[in-house]
N, C-alpha and C positions, 0 to 999 in steps of 0.2 A: 504494500500500500504506500502510495505516495501522497503525502499531505502537502498542500500548497500553503505557503504563508500568505496571510491576508494583510492588506495594507492597514496599518493602525489608524490612519487618518480617516478611513471609511467608517469606523465605529464611532458613533456619537449619540448622546442622549438629548432628546428634544424637551426643553423645559417649558414650552408654551402651554401644554395641558396642565402641568403642575401649577403654573402661575394663574391660570384660569380658575382652577379649583380653589386655590387660596383666596383669590379675589372674590369668588362667590361666597365662601365662608365668611369673609370679612363683611360683605354686604348683609348677609343673613344676620350676623350678630349685631350689626349696627341698627338694623331695622327692628329686631326683636327685643332689644334692650330698652327698658323704660327708665327714665331718669326722673324721679320724683323727690322733691325736697319735703321731708316730713317736718312739721312744725310742732309735733307733740312734745310736751315736756316730760321728762322722767322725774317723778317726784318720789321721795322717800317720806311717807306720811308719819307724823307722830302717833304714838299709841294711846288708846283710852278704852275703857270698858263701856259697854252699852249695846243697845240693839241697833241693827242696821235698818235704815229706812228703805222700804221697797217701792212705795207709791210716791213718786216725785212729781209734783205739779210743775208748771212752767216756772223756771227760775233763772237767776243770773248767777253765773259761776265765775269767780275770780281765782285764777291760778297764780301762785307765786313760786318761782323756782328758787333754787339754792342761792342764786346771786341777787335775789330781790327784784327780778324782772316780772312784770305783770302781763297776764293774758286774760282778757275779759271776753267770755263766750267765744273763745277760739281766735280772737284778734289780739295780736301783740301790741303793747303800748310802746311808743318811742321814748317816753320819759317816765321816770319813777316819782315825779312830783305829785303832790296831792291834787293840784289843779288838773293835771292830766287824767288822773284816776276819776275825779269827779266829773269831768267832761265826758269821759267814756261811759261812766255809769248813767249819766243823764241821757246820752244818745241811745244806749242799749235799752233802758227802761222806758223811754219815751215819756218820762214824767210820772210814771206809775210807781210810787214808792211802796206799794203793798205787795209787790212781787218778792218772793223769798230770795234772799241773797246768801250764797254759799261761798265761803272762803276756803280754798284748798291750798295749803302752803306746805312746802318741803320741810322736813323736820330740822334741817340745818339752815333754813332761811333766816336772815337777820330779823330780829324781833321788831325792829322799826318798820319793816315792810308790811308786816301784818297789822301793826297799829295804824299805819297810814291808810291801809285799805278800810279798816274799821272806822277810822275818823272820817274818811270821805263818805262812807255809807251813812254815818250818823249825822253829818252836816246836811246831807241831802234828805234825811228823814226816813231812811229805811228802818223798819222796826223788826222785821223777821230776818235775823242774821244767825247763821250757823257756821261752825267750823268742821272741816272734814278730818277724821282721824282713822286709824286702823286698830283692830283688836290686837292685844299683845300676843306675840307668837304667830300671828296670822299674816297673810299677804294681802 
């Protein structure tokens, strides 16, 4: 048997199909990926004993994170001054001070932030004010 030597220049790998597949994968991942910016606060609630309320009527909720930033009914406030909190409460309540007001503050939030929220609610005339806590040992 006689084997003929093949010319090494004749052997080549065509990269065009590989590049096409990689490009299609890139397009697929770009289209299928969703970019959402979640604005939910992660709060570590203080503990207290008591019963959990299950029937919640229409209410206004003030969330205060560990840094003292306010979120009222899902809308972040740009400032932490009492005037800003009062203006936001007026806008959300539409002047109805009989709506229950719930303050949910992180366990490590500055005490002044909670007092500011309570003071703003008191100056506007809110009478139904409650604080959110969690049961000891519970989540």
